[in-house]
Structures are given as C-alpha cells and as structure tokens.
KEBATI-313419 format. One record per residue (C-alpha): x, y, z negated; residue in three letters. Coordinates in steps of 0.05 Angstrom, whole numbers, padded with zeros to 5 digits, always signed. Layout:
REM KEBATI-313419
XYZAla ...
//
This chain:
REM KEBATI-313419
+01727+01382-03143Unk +01788+01405-03105Unk +01768+01461-03056Unk +01839+01473-03030Unk +01859+01456-02959Unk +01928+01445-02930Unk +01967+01443-02866Unk +01997+01373-02863Unk +02070+01378-02841Unk +02131+01336-02831Unk +02180+01347-02888Unk +02244+01383-02872Unk +02304+01341-02891Unk +02345+01368-02950Unk +02404+01333-02919Unk +02431+01358-02853Unk +02420+01294-02814Unk +02354+01260-02799Unk +02325+01207-02752Unk +02278+01232-02698Unk +02240+01193-02644Unk +02258+01219-02575Unk +02219+01208-02510Unk +02259+01189-02448Unk +02294+01248-02414Unk +02249+01249-02352Unk +02185+01253-02394Unk +02138+01313-02385Unk +02130+01364-02440Unk +02081+01344-02495Unk +02025+01392-02475Unk +02031+01368-02402Unk +02020+01296-02424Unk +01955+01307-02462Unk +01909+01303-02400Unk +01942+01237-02380Unk +01927+01208-02449Unk +01853+01222-02442Unk +01828+01150-02435Unk +01886+01109-02459Unk +01902+01081-02527Unk +01977+01073-02519Unk +02034+01117-02494Unk +02064+01082-02434Unk +02137+01095-02450Unk +02177+01080-02512Unk +02213+01127-02559Unk +02284+01118-02585Unk +02307+01138-02655Unk +02367+01185-02653Unk +02406+01220-02708Unk +02399+01295-02707Unk +02453+01337-02739Unk +02461+01412-02741Unk +02527+01435-02712Unk +02557+01504-02700Unk +02525+01507-02631Unk +02457+01477-02648Unk +02430+01407-02652Unk +02474+01347-02641Unk +02441+01281-02619Unk +02474+01214-02634Unk +02452+01142-02625Unk +02491+01122-02688Unk +02441+01116-02745Unk +02488+01080-02793Unk +02501+01141-02838Unk +02426+01153-02851Unk +02396+01124-02915Unk +02325+01125-02887Unk +02305+01124-02815Unk +02231+01102-02817Unk +02185+01154-02849Unk +02110+01153-02856Unk +02108+01220-02819Unk +02162+01208-02767Unk +02198+01268-02736Unk +02196+01266-02660Unk +02213+01306-02598Unk +02139+01322-02584Unk +02127+01353-02653Unk +02063+01311-02656Unk +02040+01276-02719Unk +02069+01206-02714Unk +02040+01166-02772Unk +02059+01098-02799Unk +02006+01044-02809Unk +02007+01062-02883Unk +01993+01136-02873Unk +01941+01121-02819Unk +01905+01075-02868Unk +01904+01128-02923Unk +01874+01178-02875Unk +01822+01128-02848Unk +01800+01109-02918Unk +01785+01182-02933Unk +01750+01205-02870Unk +01679+01232-02876Unk +01658+01205-02808Unk +01649+01275-02778Unk +01720+01284-02753Unk +01715+01250-02685Unk +01785+01219-02690Unk +01813+01160-02652Unk +01885+01138-02648Unk +01939+01129-02595Unk +01997+01084-02609Unk +02070+01098-02595Unk +02128+01048-02596Unk +02192+01071-02629Unk +02257+01032-02624Unk +02314+01040-02674Unk +02367+00999-02710Unk +02349+00937-02671Unk +02275+00937-02686Unk +02211+00967-02659Unk +02155+00998-02699Unk +02086+01022-02679Unk +02065+01093-02699Unk +01996+01124-02693Unk +01978+01193-02666Unk +01909+01222-02683Unk +01868+01246-02624Unk +01806+01290-02633Unk +01748+01283-02585Unk +01730+01357-02592Unk +01751+01423-02623Unk +01716+01435-02690Unk +01678+01498-02710Unk +01715+01513-02774Unk +01739+01586-02771Unk +01713+01643-02813Unk +01718+01688-02752Unk +01714+01753-02793Unk +01774+01736-02836Unk +01821+01707-02783Unk +01878+01752-02760Unk +01880+01762-02685Unk +01933+01781-02633Unk +01912+01851-02610Unk +01930+01836-02538Unk +01905+01765-02526Unk +01853+01763-02582Unk +01878+01694-02600Unk +01880+01674-02674Unk +01950+01682-02703Unk +01932+01671-02776Unk +01872+01625-02786Unk +01821+01630-02842Unk +01774+01572-02849Unk +01702+01573-02874Unk +01693+01530-02937Unk +01622+01515-02915Unk +01645+01488-02848Unk +01708+01450-02870Unk +01673+01413-02927Unk +01646+01366-02873Unk +01716+01340-02857Unk +01776+01308-02891Unk +01820+01323-02831Unk +01807+01379-02781Unk +01839+01421-02726Unk +01830+01492-02703Unk +01773+01504-02653Unk +01824+01528-02602Unk +01864+01464-02608Unk +01840+01399-02580Unk +01857+01326-02568Unk +01928+01321-02596Unk +01959+01375-02638Unk +02015+01384-02688Unk +01970+01428-02731Unk +01928+01381-02775Unk +01891+01409-02835Unk +01869+01365-02892Unk +01826+01369-02955Unk +01856+01371-03025Unk +01826+01302-03038Unk +01864+01273-02978Unk +01928+01308-03000Unk +01921+01273-03068Unk +01910+01206-03035Unk +01972+01214-02991Unk +02014+01234-03051Unk +01987+01175-03092Unk +02006+01128-03036Unk +02077+01157-03039Unk +02078+01169-02964Unk +02147+01193-02940Unk +02165+01251-02894Unk +02104+01293-02911Unk +02096+01363-02938Unk +02036+01408-02948Unk +02025+01482-02938Unk +01964+01514-02970Unk +01919+01547-02919Unk +01869+01604-02923Unk +01796+01585-02937Unk +01739+01634-02950Unk 
//
C-alpha cells in the first residue's frame, strides 16, 4: 500500500511559452470571487487562452497561439492559479474518491483557437481536519501554518484533501499515492507532484 501523499500541481513548462486561461480584465481577484461562487455551479464569465512568454521585463501576453504545440492541458494554467481540470482528469479523480472528501465541481468555459472547452474546478464544502498539529511549522508572529505536516491516520480517509485553514476553492490540493498513480496511468497532461510531509 502506498502511504505517500502529494501536492498536486500544474507542471511548469520546459519551454518558455505556454497557454494560460485568463479571466476578463475587470474580474475580481480569485479570493474575492469565492463567496460569490457559494451556490452556483458555473462561473458566469468566460476565460480566454493567451500565450505567455517570459521577456526581459517580465511576462508577455499574446493572443497568437499558433507557435504553441499544445494549448489544452488536463491541468490548465490560468490567471486564478486554481486547479482547472479537464473532463478526463476530473473523471480520474471522481473514480478514486473515498466519499469523505465533500467535493463538488464548478465549471469554467475557456475559449481558444476557435473552440470552447469546459473545465472543472473542485470545491470543498468544508475544511478538513488533517494536520498533525505538533509537527507543523508555524509563523512565530501570526501562528499560521507555513509548512504543513499531515496526520497519516486522518488523511487515510481521503483521496484528495485540503488544509484545514483552506476552504471552498484552493490551489493547494493534496492527493494520495494511489490517486497519483491513477493520474499517471491515465497520462494526464500538465500535472506534477510534490511529496508532502505525513507523520
């Protein structure tokens, strides 16, 4: 049995350019939007794919996607830094849930290269009690957790989980080793995994 757990991340592109889904300019910041998404199952605005390149003075955005080999990933980069999952990656996750996670999904429409695709964002109904509080590393001023350590007894109830101090929608999703294997077996694109501390 695999007792390792991982932070599920978007994969950094080895090439300089990548496609990222951007919200309209007037959109609120991601954390400000979360309360508005409380009882809805779809984001009301649409995202546009843009090409991001790194220039001398920072990021360069372009609407010309023609030089990119791949623009649609299973874990799609986006301006909110939220997990935007394809139907394929969502299905792999759903097939491996334990039933204790309390996840539902919000959809987001992304337009790019003359087509529109639907992506799925996991939303948690509650924070989960998963920390080993004695082994977490805390900020000495705010007492917030800066380096988490999860309790193996607590996290074994979940295939996907979030920190107790996160809620609803977060970029920090943690997964079991079994789910990591399933994602790799399905050859999902745009994903990477960082091993996390479990006691």
